[in-house]
PDB file of N, H, CA, C and O in Angstrom:
ATOM      1  N   MET A   1      -0.500   3.666   5.034  1.00  0.00           N
ATOM      2  CA  MET A   1      -0.265   2.931   3.827  1.00  0.00           C
ATOM      3  C   MET A   1      -1.132   3.559   2.753  1.00  0.00           C
ATOM      4  O   MET A   1      -2.237   4.031   3.021  1.00  0.00           O
ATOM      5  N   SER A   2      -0.614   3.556   1.537  1.00  0.00           N
ATOM      6  H   SER A   2       0.283   3.173   1.319  1.00  0.00           H
ATOM      7  CA  SER A   2      -1.410   4.041   0.419  1.00  0.00           C
ATOM      8  C   SER A   2      -1.091   3.233  -0.830  1.00  0.00           C
ATOM      9  O   SER A   2       0.004   2.694  -0.990  1.00  0.00           O
ATOM     10  N   LEU A   3      -2.068   3.169  -1.693  1.00  0.00           N
ATOM     11  H   LEU A   3      -2.957   3.607  -1.563  1.00  0.00           H
ATOM     12  CA  LEU A   3      -1.908   2.513  -2.983  1.00  0.00           C
ATOM     13  C   LEU A   3      -2.358   3.515  -4.027  1.00  0.00           C
ATOM     14  O   LEU A   3      -3.501   3.971  -4.006  1.00  0.00           O
ATOM     15  N   GLY A   4      -1.466   3.857  -4.936  1.00  0.00           N
ATOM     16  H   GLY A   4      -0.537   3.486  -4.953  1.00  0.00           H
ATOM     17  CA  GLY A   4      -1.800   4.838  -5.958  1.00  0.00           C
ATOM     18  C   GLY A   4      -2.184   6.184  -5.389  1.00  0.00           C
ATOM     19  O   GLY A   4      -2.967   6.917  -5.991  1.00  0.00           O
ATOM     20  N   GLY A   5      -1.630   6.518  -4.214  1.00  0.00           N
ATOM     21  H   GLY A   5      -0.993   5.922  -3.725  1.00  0.00           H
ATOM     22  CA  GLY A   5      -1.916   7.796  -3.574  1.00  0.00           C
ATOM     23  C   GLY A   5      -3.198   7.827  -2.763  1.00  0.00           C
ATOM     24  O   GLY A   5      -3.557   8.872  -2.221  1.00  0.00           O
ATOM     25  N   VAL A   6      -3.899   6.693  -2.669  1.00  0.00           N
ATOM     26  H   VAL A   6      -3.607   5.844  -3.109  1.00  0.00           H
ATOM     27  CA  VAL A   6      -5.154   6.609  -1.917  1.00  0.00           C
ATOM     28  C   VAL A   6      -4.908   5.822  -0.631  1.00  0.00           C
ATOM     29  O   VAL A   6      -4.345   4.728  -0.670  1.00  0.00           O
ATOM     30  N   HIS A   7      -5.329   6.376   0.509  1.00  0.00           N
ATOM     31  H   HIS A   7      -5.786   7.265   0.540  1.00  0.00           H
ATOM     32  CA  HIS A   7      -5.132   5.738   1.808  1.00  0.00           C
ATOM     33  C   HIS A   7      -5.762   4.355   1.847  1.00  0.00           C
ATOM     34  O   HIS A   7      -6.872   4.153   1.353  1.00  0.00           O
ATOM     35  N   ALA A   8      -5.045   3.401   2.439  1.00  0.00           N
ATOM     36  H   ALA A   8      -4.144   3.565   2.840  1.00  0.00           H
ATOM     37  CA  ALA A   8      -5.549   2.048   2.650  1.00  0.00           C
ATOM     38  C   ALA A   8      -5.215   1.642   4.078  1.00  0.00           C
ATOM     39  O   ALA A   8      -4.066   1.758   4.505  1.00  0.00           O
ATOM     40  N   THR A   9      -6.200   1.171   4.810  1.00  0.00           N
ATOM     41  H   THR A   9      -7.134   1.077   4.463  1.00  0.00           H
ATOM     42  CA  THR A   9      -5.969   0.719   6.175  1.00  0.00           C
ATOM     43  C   THR A   9      -5.328  -0.659   6.148  1.00  0.00           C
ATOM     44  O   THR A   9      -5.811  -1.568   5.473  1.00  0.00           O
ATOM     45  N   ALA A  10      -4.233  -0.804   6.890  1.00  0.00           N
ATOM     46  H   ALA A  10      -3.840  -0.065   7.438  1.00  0.00           H
ATOM     47  CA  ALA A  10      -3.496  -2.066   6.906  1.00  0.00           C
ATOM     48  C   ALA A  10      -3.596  -2.732   8.267  1.00  0.00           C
ATOM     49  O   ALA A  10      -3.766  -2.071   9.290  1.00  0.00           O
ATOM     50  N   VAL A  11      -3.486  -4.059   8.258  1.00  0.00           N
ATOM     51  H   VAL A  11      -3.347  -4.596   7.426  1.00  0.00           H
ATOM     52  CA  VAL A  11      -3.479  -4.848   9.486  1.00  0.00           C
ATOM     53  C   VAL A  11      -2.207  -5.688   9.485  1.00  0.00           C
ATOM     54  O   VAL A  11      -1.973  -6.469   8.562  1.00  0.00           O
ATOM     55  N   LEU A  12      -1.395  -5.528  10.515  1.00  0.00           N
ATOM     56  H   LEU A  12      -1.585  -4.894  11.265  1.00  0.00           H
ATOM     57  CA  LEU A  12      -0.175  -6.312  10.659  1.00  0.00           C
ATOM     58  C   LEU A  12      -0.522  -7.597  11.393  1.00  0.00           C
ATOM     59  O   LEU A  12      -0.847  -7.569  12.580  1.00  0.00           O
ATOM     60  N   THR A  13      -0.453  -8.728  10.688  1.00  0.00           N
ATOM     61  H   THR A  13      -0.188  -8.751   9.724  1.00  0.00           H
ATOM     62  CA  THR A  13      -0.815 -10.021  11.258  1.00  0.00           C
ATOM     63  C   THR A  13       0.349 -10.605  12.055  1.00  0.00           C
ATOM     64  O   THR A  13       0.164 -11.069  13.181  1.00  0.00           O
ATOM     65  N   ASP A  14       1.540 -10.583  11.475  1.00  0.00           N
ATOM     66  H   ASP A  14       1.690 -10.206  10.561  1.00  0.00           H
ATOM     67  CA  ASP A  14       2.755 -11.033  12.147  1.00  0.00           C
ATOM     68  C   ASP A  14       3.942 -10.326  11.509  1.00  0.00           C
ATOM     69  O   ASP A  14       3.756  -9.403  10.716  1.00  0.00           O
ATOM     70  N   SER A  15       5.146 -10.740  11.838  1.00  0.00           N
ATOM     71  H   SER A  15       5.297 -11.490  12.482  1.00  0.00           H
ATOM     72  CA  SER A  15       6.327 -10.014  11.365  1.00  0.00           C
ATOM     73  C   SER A  15       6.548 -10.091   9.857  1.00  0.00           C
ATOM     74  O   SER A  15       7.384  -9.363   9.322  1.00  0.00           O
ATOM     75  N   THR A  16       5.809 -10.964   9.159  1.00  0.00           N
ATOM     76  H   THR A  16       5.129 -11.556   9.594  1.00  0.00           H
ATOM     77  CA  THR A  16       5.984 -11.094   7.705  1.00  0.00           C
ATOM     78  C   THR A  16       4.696 -10.915   6.912  1.00  0.00           C
ATOM     79  O   THR A  16       4.699 -11.087   5.693  1.00  0.00           O
ATOM     80  N   THR A  17       3.582 -10.570   7.586  1.00  0.00           N
ATOM     81  H   THR A  17       3.580 -10.430   8.577  1.00  0.00           H
ATOM     82  CA  THR A  17       2.300 -10.482   6.889  1.00  0.00           C
ATOM     83  C   THR A  17       1.589  -9.168   7.181  1.00  0.00           C
ATOM     84  O   THR A  17       1.299  -8.837   8.331  1.00  0.00           O
ATOM     85  N   LEU A  18       1.316  -8.426   6.110  1.00  0.00           N
ATOM     86  H   LEU A  18       1.552  -8.694   5.176  1.00  0.00           H
ATOM     87  CA  LEU A  18       0.576  -7.168   6.185  1.00  0.00           C
ATOM     88  C   LEU A  18      -0.598  -7.285   5.220  1.00  0.00           C
ATOM     89  O   LEU A  18      -0.400  -7.561   4.037  1.00  0.00           O
ATOM     90  N   SER A  19      -1.817  -7.078   5.714  1.00  0.00           N
ATOM     91  H   SER A  19      -1.977  -6.854   6.675  1.00  0.00           H
ATOM     92  CA  SER A  19      -3.010  -7.199   4.868  1.00  0.00           C
ATOM     93  C   SER A  19      -3.685  -5.843   4.734  1.00  0.00           C
ATOM     94  O   SER A  19      -3.654  -5.022   5.650  1.00  0.00           O
ATOM     95  N   PHE A  20      -4.303  -5.622   3.562  1.00  0.00           N
ATOM     96  H   PHE A  20      -4.328  -6.288   2.817  1.00  0.00           H
ATOM     97  CA  PHE A  20      -5.056  -4.387   3.370  1.00  0.00           C
ATOM     98  C   PHE A  20      -6.103  -4.592   2.287  1.00  0.00           C
ATOM     99  O   PHE A  20      -5.958  -5.455   1.421  1.00  0.00           O
ATOM    100  N   ALA A  21      -7.156  -3.791   2.344  1.00  0.00           N
ATOM    101  H   ALA A  21      -7.274  -3.090   3.047  1.00  0.00           H
ATOM    102  CA  ALA A  21      -8.180  -3.790   1.302  1.00  0.00           C
ATOM    103  C   ALA A  21      -7.742  -2.798   0.231  1.00  0.00           C
ATOM    104  O   ALA A  21      -7.349  -1.675   0.547  1.00  0.00           O
ATOM    105  N   VAL A  22      -7.808  -3.201  -1.018  1.00  0.00           N
ATOM    106  H   VAL A  22      -8.127  -4.113  -1.275  1.00  0.00           H
ATOM    107  CA  VAL A  22      -7.414  -2.328  -2.123  1.00  0.00           C
ATOM    108  C   VAL A  22      -8.455  -1.219  -2.265  1.00  0.00           C
ATOM    109  O   VAL A  22      -9.633  -1.504  -2.485  1.00  0.00           O
ATOM    110  N   PRO A  23      -8.034   0.042  -2.142  1.00  0.00           N
ATOM    111  CA  PRO A  23      -8.982   1.150  -2.315  1.00  0.00           C
ATOM    112  C   PRO A  23      -9.319   1.337  -3.798  1.00  0.00           C
ATOM    113  O   PRO A  23      -8.682   0.742  -4.668  1.00  0.00           O
ATOM    114  N   VAL A  24     -10.308   2.156  -4.068  1.00  0.00           N
ATOM    115  H   VAL A  24     -10.825   2.639  -3.362  1.00  0.00           H
ATOM    116  CA  VAL A  24     -10.675   2.459  -5.452  1.00  0.00           C
ATOM    117  C   VAL A  24      -9.602   3.360  -6.045  1.00  0.00           C
ATOM    118  O   VAL A  24      -9.404   4.492  -5.602  1.00  0.00           O
ATOM    119  N   VAL A  25      -8.916   2.839  -7.053  1.00  0.00           N
ATOM    120  H   VAL A  25      -9.077   1.920  -7.413  1.00  0.00           H
ATOM    121  CA  VAL A  25      -7.851   3.583  -7.731  1.00  0.00           C
ATOM    122  C   VAL A  25      -8.015   3.391  -9.233  1.00  0.00           C
ATOM    123  O   VAL A  25      -8.785   2.540  -9.679  1.00  0.00           O
ATOM    124  N   SER A  26      -7.298   4.175  -9.993  1.00  0.00           N
ATOM    125  H   SER A  26      -6.673   4.866  -9.630  1.00  0.00           H
ATOM    126  CA  SER A  26      -7.346   4.074 -11.451  1.00  0.00           C
ATOM    127  C   SER A  26      -6.745   2.755 -11.917  1.00  0.00           C
ATOM    128  O   SER A  26      -5.901   2.173 -11.236  1.00  0.00           O
ATOM    129  N   ALA A  27      -7.184   2.293 -13.074  1.00  0.00           N
ATOM    130  H   ALA A  27      -7.870   2.766 -13.627  1.00  0.00           H
ATOM    131  CA  ALA A  27      -6.621   1.078 -13.666  1.00  0.00           C
ATOM    132  C   ALA A  27      -5.181   1.327 -14.074  1.00  0.00           C
ATOM    133  O   ALA A  27      -4.823   2.434 -14.475  1.00  0.00           O
ATOM    134  N   GLY A  28      -4.365   0.303 -13.970  1.00  0.00           N
ATOM    135  H   GLY A  28      -4.656  -0.596 -13.644  1.00  0.00           H
ATOM    136  CA  GLY A  28      -2.968   0.392 -14.367  1.00  0.00           C
ATOM    137  C   GLY A  28      -2.041   0.050 -13.227  1.00  0.00           C
ATOM    138  O   GLY A  28      -2.479  -0.444 -12.188  1.00  0.00           O
ATOM    139  N   LEU A  29      -0.764   0.311 -13.416  1.00  0.00           N
ATOM    140  H   LEU A  29      -0.409   0.713 -14.260  1.00  0.00           H
ATOM    141  CA  LEU A  29       0.241   0.047 -12.392  1.00  0.00           C
ATOM    142  C   LEU A  29       0.152   1.093 -11.288  1.00  0.00           C
ATOM    143  O   LEU A  29       0.041   2.288 -11.566  1.00  0.00           O
ATOM    144  N   GLU A  30       0.199   0.645 -10.043  1.00  0.00           N
ATOM    145  H   GLU A  30       0.289  -0.325  -9.817  1.00  0.00           H
ATOM    146  CA  GLU A  30       0.100   1.557  -8.896  1.00  0.00           C
ATOM    147  C   GLU A  30       1.238   1.301  -7.921  1.00  0.00           C
ATOM    148  O   GLU A  30       1.643   0.159  -7.708  1.00  0.00           O
ATOM    149  N   ASP A  31       1.751   2.380  -7.330  1.00  0.00           N
ATOM    150  H   ASP A  31       1.422   3.308  -7.503  1.00  0.00           H
ATOM    151  CA  ASP A  31       2.794   2.281  -6.308  1.00  0.00           C
ATOM    152  C   ASP A  31       2.161   1.980  -4.959  1.00  0.00           C
ATOM    153  O   ASP A  31       1.059   2.443  -4.664  1.00  0.00           O
ATOM    154  N   LEU A  32       2.861   1.206  -4.144  1.00  0.00           N
ATOM    155  H   LEU A  32       3.756   0.830  -4.384  1.00  0.00           H
ATOM    156  CA  LEU A  32       2.443   0.907  -2.779  1.00  0.00           C
ATOM    157  C   LEU A  32       3.407   1.610  -1.832  1.00  0.00           C
ATOM    158  O   LEU A  32       4.620   1.429  -1.936  1.00  0.00           O
ATOM    159  N   VAL A  33       2.876   2.411  -0.909  1.00  0.00           N
ATOM    160  H   VAL A  33       1.891   2.558  -0.825  1.00  0.00           H
ATOM    161  CA  VAL A  33       3.706   3.138   0.054  1.00  0.00           C
ATOM    162  C   VAL A  33       3.314   2.700   1.458  1.00  0.00           C
ATOM    163  O   VAL A  33       2.147   2.770   1.843  1.00  0.00           O
ATOM    164  N   VAL A  34       4.312   2.245   2.220  1.00  0.00           N
ATOM    165  H   VAL A  34       5.261   2.188   1.907  1.00  0.00           H
ATOM    166  CA  VAL A  34       4.111   1.866   3.623  1.00  0.00           C
ATOM    167  C   VAL A  34       4.878   2.873   4.464  1.00  0.00           C
ATOM    168  O   VAL A  34       6.058   3.129   4.228  1.00  0.00           O
ATOM    169  N   GLN A  35       4.179   3.447   5.463  1.00  0.00           N
ATOM    170  H   GLN A  35       3.220   3.239   5.655  1.00  0.00           H
ATOM    171  CA  GLN A  35       4.812   4.455   6.316  1.00  0.00           C
ATOM    172  C   GLN A  35       4.707   4.018   7.772  1.00  0.00           C
ATOM    173  O   GLN A  35       3.631   3.657   8.248  1.00  0.00           O
ATOM    174  N   ASN A  36       5.841   4.057   8.473  1.00  0.00           N
ATOM    175  H   ASN A  36       6.716   4.350   8.086  1.00  0.00           H
ATOM    176  CA  ASN A  36       5.888   3.733   9.896  1.00  0.00           C
ATOM    177  C   ASN A  36       5.390   4.908  10.723  1.00  0.00           C
ATOM    178  O   ASN A  36       5.371   6.041  10.240  1.00  0.00           O
ATOM    179  N   PRO A  37       4.987   4.651  11.966  1.00  0.00           N
ATOM    180  CA  PRO A  37       4.545   5.752  12.833  1.00  0.00           C
ATOM    181  C   PRO A  37       5.610   6.843  13.022  1.00  0.00           C
ATOM    182  O   PRO A  37       5.268   7.996  13.283  1.00  0.00           O
ATOM    183  N   ASP A  38       6.895   6.487  12.893  1.00  0.00           N
ATOM    184  H   ASP A  38       7.173   5.550  12.681  1.00  0.00           H
ATOM    185  CA  ASP A  38       7.955   7.494  13.067  1.00  0.00           C
ATOM    186  C   ASP A  38       8.172   8.346  11.819  1.00  0.00           C
ATOM    187  O   ASP A  38       9.033   9.226  11.811  1.00  0.00           O
ATOM    188  N   GLY A  39       7.385   8.086  10.748  1.00  0.00           N
ATOM    189  H   GLY A  39       6.686   7.370  10.754  1.00  0.00           H
ATOM    190  CA  GLY A  39       7.476   8.878   9.529  1.00  0.00           C
ATOM    191  C   GLY A  39       8.322   8.255   8.439  1.00  0.00           C
ATOM    192  O   GLY A  39       8.244   8.680   7.286  1.00  0.00           O
ATOM    193  N   ALA A  40       9.132   7.254   8.775  1.00  0.00           N
ATOM    194  H   ALA A  40       9.195   6.909   9.711  1.00  0.00           H
ATOM    195  CA  ALA A  40       9.940   6.572   7.759  1.00  0.00           C
ATOM    196  C   ALA A  40       9.003   5.821   6.811  1.00  0.00           C
ATOM    197  O   ALA A  40       8.004   5.246   7.244  1.00  0.00           O
ATOM    198  N   SER A  41       9.330   5.830   5.521  1.00  0.00           N
ATOM    199  H   SER A  41      10.142   6.297   5.169  1.00  0.00           H
ATOM    200  CA  SER A  41       8.445   5.167   4.572  1.00  0.00           C
ATOM    201  C   SER A  41       9.240   4.396   3.527  1.00  0.00           C
ATOM    202  O   SER A  41      10.433   4.630   3.333  1.00  0.00           O
ATOM    203  N   TYR A  42       8.560   3.476   2.861  1.00  0.00           N
ATOM    204  H   TYR A  42       7.591   3.286   3.019  1.00  0.00           H
ATOM    205  CA  TYR A  42       9.135   2.707   1.775  1.00  0.00           C
ATOM    206  C   TYR A  42       8.131   2.670   0.639  1.00  0.00           C
ATOM    207  O   TYR A  42       6.945   2.434   0.869  1.00  0.00           O
ATOM    208  N   THR A  43       8.589   2.901  -0.587  1.00  0.00           N
ATOM    209  H   THR A  43       9.553   3.093  -0.774  1.00  0.00           H
ATOM    210  CA  THR A  43       7.725   2.859  -1.758  1.00  0.00           C
ATOM    211  C   THR A  43       8.146   1.708  -2.662  1.00  0.00           C
ATOM    212  O   THR A  43       9.309   1.600  -3.052  1.00  0.00           O
ATOM    213  N   LEU A  44       7.194   0.858  -2.987  1.00  0.00           N
ATOM    214  H   LEU A  44       6.249   0.945  -2.671  1.00  0.00           H
ATOM    215  CA  LEU A  44       7.414  -0.206  -3.953  1.00  0.00           C
ATOM    216  C   LEU A  44       6.728   0.253  -5.241  1.00  0.00           C
ATOM    217  O   LEU A  44       5.502   0.220  -5.348  1.00  0.00           O
ATOM    218  N   GLN A  45       7.534   0.679  -6.214  1.00  0.00           N
ATOM    219  H   GLN A  45       8.530   0.706  -6.127  1.00  0.00           H
ATOM    220  CA  GLN A  45       6.989   1.206  -7.463  1.00  0.00           C
ATOM    221  C   GLN A  45       6.354   0.088  -8.280  1.00  0.00           C
ATOM    222  O   GLN A  45       6.864  -1.030  -8.352  1.00  0.00           O
ATOM    223  N   ASN A  46       5.219   0.430  -8.895  1.00  0.00           N
ATOM    224  H   ASN A  46       4.805   1.338  -8.837  1.00  0.00           H
ATOM    225  CA  ASN A  46       4.493  -0.516  -9.751  1.00  0.00           C
ATOM    226  C   ASN A  46       4.215  -1.832  -9.045  1.00  0.00           C
ATOM    227  O   ASN A  46       4.373  -2.904  -9.629  1.00  0.00           O
ATOM    228  N   ALA A  47       3.802  -1.749  -7.784  1.00  0.00           N
ATOM    229  H   ALA A  47       3.674  -0.878  -7.309  1.00  0.00           H
ATOM    230  CA  ALA A  47       3.597  -2.926  -6.956  1.00  0.00           C
ATOM    231  C   ALA A  47       2.395  -3.761  -7.352  1.00  0.00           C
ATOM    232  O   ALA A  47       2.373  -4.968  -7.109  1.00  0.00           O
ATOM    233  N   LEU A  48       1.399  -3.138  -7.955  1.00  0.00           N
ATOM    234  H   LEU A  48       1.417  -2.157  -8.152  1.00  0.00           H
ATOM    235  CA  LEU A  48       0.154  -3.830  -8.218  1.00  0.00           C
ATOM    236  C   LEU A  48      -0.447  -3.317  -9.528  1.00  0.00           C
ATOM    237  O   LEU A  48      -0.422  -2.120  -9.812  1.00  0.00           O
ATOM    238  N   THR A  49      -0.976  -4.228 -10.301  1.00  0.00           N
ATOM    239  H   THR A  49      -0.997  -5.201 -10.070  1.00  0.00           H
ATOM    240  CA  THR A  49      -1.695  -3.838 -11.515  1.00  0.00           C
ATOM    241  C   THR A  49      -3.185  -3.916 -11.227  1.00  0.00           C
ATOM    242  O   THR A  49      -3.702  -4.987 -10.912  1.00  0.00           O
ATOM    243  N   VAL A  50      -3.871  -2.798 -11.331  1.00  0.00           N
ATOM    244  H   VAL A  50      -3.450  -1.927 -11.586  1.00  0.00           H
ATOM    245  CA  VAL A  50      -5.320  -2.724 -11.102  1.00  0.00           C
ATOM    246  C   VAL A  50      -6.003  -2.796 -12.452  1.00  0.00           C
ATOM    247  O   VAL A  50      -5.634  -2.080 -13.383  1.00  0.00           O
ATOM    248  N   GLN A  51      -7.001  -3.665 -12.558  1.00  0.00           N
ATOM    249  H   GLN A  51      -7.301  -4.246 -11.802  1.00  0.00           H
ATOM    250  CA  GLN A  51      -7.720  -3.805 -13.816  1.00  0.00           C
ATOM    251  C   GLN A  51      -9.119  -3.268 -13.708  1.00  0.00           C
ATOM    252  O   GLN A  51      -9.872  -3.305 -14.681  1.00  0.00           O
TER     253      GLN A  51
END
């Protein structure tokens, strides 16, 4: 998983909950990328606004 291109360690709590600590990234809108172990990934553009 990454936020704004910076790696973030994620914890899968259950089938609908994924938690992670926000890494140090630049202020502004940041994309969130989740990647499965098989290499498939999903990008949520502008997922989070960092202030």
